[in-house]
C-alpha positions as CSV (number, residue, x, y, z in Angstrom):
1,M,8.6,-10.3,40.1
2,N,5.9,-12.3,38.4
3,S,5.8,-11.7,34.6
4,I,2.0,-11.3,34.5
5,Q,1.9,-8.9,37.5
6,P,1.7,-5.7,35.4
7,L,-1.2,-7.3,33.6
8,L,-2.9,-8.1,36.9
9,D,-2.4,-4.6,38.1
10,S,-4.1,-3.0,35.2
11,P,-7.4,-1.1,35.7
12,L,-9.2,-3.3,33.3
13,F,-8.8,-6.3,35.5
14,D,-9.7,-4.4,38.6
15,L,-12.9,-3.4,36.8
16,L,-13.5,-7.0,35.8
17,A,-12.9,-8.2,39.4
18,Q,-15.5,-5.6,40.5
19,S,-13.3,-3.8,43.0
20,S,-10.1,-1.8,43.1
21,G,-9.0,-3.8,46.1
22,A,-9.3,-7.1,44.3
23,S,-7.1,-9.9,45.5
24,A,-4.5,-11.6,43.2
25,T,-6.9,-14.5,42.8
26,Q,-9.7,-12.3,41.6
27,K,-7.4,-10.5,39.2
28,A,-6.1,-13.8,37.8
29,A,-9.7,-15.0,37.4
30,A,-10.6,-11.8,35.6
31,A,-7.5,-12.1,33.4
32,G,-8.4,-15.7,32.5
33,F,-12.0,-14.7,31.8
34,S,-10.9,-11.9,29.5
35,I,-8.5,-14.2,27.6
36,V,-11.3,-16.7,27.1
37,I,-13.7,-14.0,25.8
38,V,-11.0,-12.7,23.4
39,L,-10.3,-16.3,22.1
40,V,-14.0,-17.0,21.6
41,A,-14.5,-13.7,19.7
42,L,-11.4,-14.5,17.6
43,F,-12.7,-18.0,16.8
44,F,-16.1,-16.6,15.7
45,A,-14.4,-14.0,13.6
46,V,-12.3,-16.5,11.8
47,V,-15.2,-18.9,11.2
48,T,-17.4,-16.0,10.0
49,H,-14.6,-14.9,7.6
50,F,-14.3,-18.4,6.1
51,V,-18.0,-18.9,5.7
52,M,-18.5,-15.5,4.1
53,S,-15.5,-16.2,1.8
54,F,-17.1,-19.5,0.7
55,F,-20.4,-17.7,-0.1
56,L,-18.5,-15.0,-2.0
57,K,-16.6,-17.7,-3.9
58,R,-19.9,-19.3,-4.9
59,I,-21.3,-16.0,-6.1
60,C,-18.2,-15.5,-8.3
61,E,-18.4,-19.1,-9.7
62,K,-22.2,-18.8,-10.4
63,A,-21.5,-15.5,-12.3
64,G,-18.9,-17.4,-14.4
65,T,-15.6,-16.2,-13.0
66,N,-13.0,-18.2,-11.1
67,P,-12.0,-16.3,-7.9
68,G,-9.0,-18.4,-7.1
69,V,-7.3,-18.1,-3.7
70,M,-7.7,-14.3,-3.5
71,I,-11.3,-14.7,-2.3
72,W,-10.0,-16.2,1.0
73,I,-7.7,-13.3,1.7
74,P,-9.2,-10.3,3.6
75,I,-9.2,-7.1,1.5
76,A,-7.7,-9.0,-1.5
77,Q,-11.1,-10.7,-1.9
78,L,-12.3,-7.4,-3.4
79,V,-10.3,-8.1,-6.5
80,P,-12.2,-11.2,-7.7
81,L,-15.5,-9.5,-6.7
82,L,-14.7,-6.4,-8.7
83,E,-13.7,-8.6,-11.7
84,T,-16.9,-10.6,-11.4
85,A,-18.9,-7.3,-11.3
86,K,-16.8,-6.0,-14.2
87,L,-15.7,-2.9,-12.2
88,P,-12.2,-1.3,-12.4
89,L,-9.8,-2.2,-9.6
90,W,-9.4,1.4,-8.5
91,H,-12.8,0.9,-6.8
92,I,-10.9,-0.8,-4.0
93,V,-9.9,2.7,-2.8
94,L,-13.5,3.5,-2.2
95,F,-13.7,0.8,0.5
96,F,-11.2,2.6,2.6
97,I,-13.1,5.9,2.8
98,P,-15.6,6.1,5.7
99,L,-19.3,6.3,4.6
100,V,-18.3,6.1,1.0
101,N,-17.5,2.4,1.6
102,I,-21.2,1.7,2.3
103,G,-22.2,3.1,-1.1
104,A,-19.3,1.3,-2.7
105,A,-20.5,-2.0,-1.2
106,V,-24.1,-1.5,-2.3
107,F,-22.8,-0.5,-5.8
108,L,-20.6,-3.6,-5.9
109,F,-23.4,-5.9,-4.9
110,W,-25.7,-4.2,-7.4
111,K,-23.3,-5.2,-10.1
112,L,-22.9,-8.7,-8.6
113,C,-26.7,-9.1,-8.7
114,E,-26.7,-8.1,-12.3
115,A,-23.9,-10.5,-13.1
116,R,-26.0,-13.3,-11.5
117,S,-29.0,-12.2,-13.6
118,K,-30.9,-11.0,-10.6
119,P,-32.5,-7.5,-10.1
120,G,-29.8,-5.0,-9.1
121,A,-32.2,-3.4,-6.6
122,L,-31.7,-6.5,-4.4
123,A,-28.4,-4.9,-3.4
124,L,-30.3,-2.3,-1.3
125,L,-31.0,-5.2,1.1
126,L,-27.3,-4.9,2.2
127,L,-28.5,-1.9,4.2
128,V,-30.9,-4.0,6.3
129,P,-29.2,-5.7,9.2
130,G,-29.7,-9.4,9.2
131,V,-31.3,-9.4,5.8
132,N,-27.9,-8.7,4.2
133,L,-26.7,-12.2,5.0
134,G,-29.9,-13.5,3.3
135,L,-29.0,-11.6,0.2
136,I,-25.5,-13.1,0.1
137,L,-26.9,-16.6,0.6
138,Y,-29.5,-16.0,-2.1
139,L,-26.8,-14.8,-4.6
140,A,-24.6,-17.8,-3.6
141,F,-27.1,-20.6,-3.9
142,A,-30.0,-19.5,-6.1
143,D,-30.2,-20.8,-9.6
């Protein structure tokens, strides 16, 4: 028996092949397409993480703290951000509580704005999709 046969017999690939009576070729094409989609999404996620980590690193440096390598590690990057914002480390817990994490992020960026000598109210822009990236860019590169 072919080792990918169970994968090809799954309902997901039948759906992607657009019929429950799909041939093995159609199922293989659907499987290949799915793998490509997942790899492209993973690539963009990794690139986005490194770009955002670079921006957060710049924010910390401009505020006068050295983030070190922790800024590149997901979740651990909160430690240098909290240190830059002069907030206690227990605030990390708030980022794991649904809905509270939104308020915690706005509060963190409010303090980061103040650490960069910018108006704290700019942090409210985090709530506006698309504009939130502009806020991070502004904090990272503005003098």
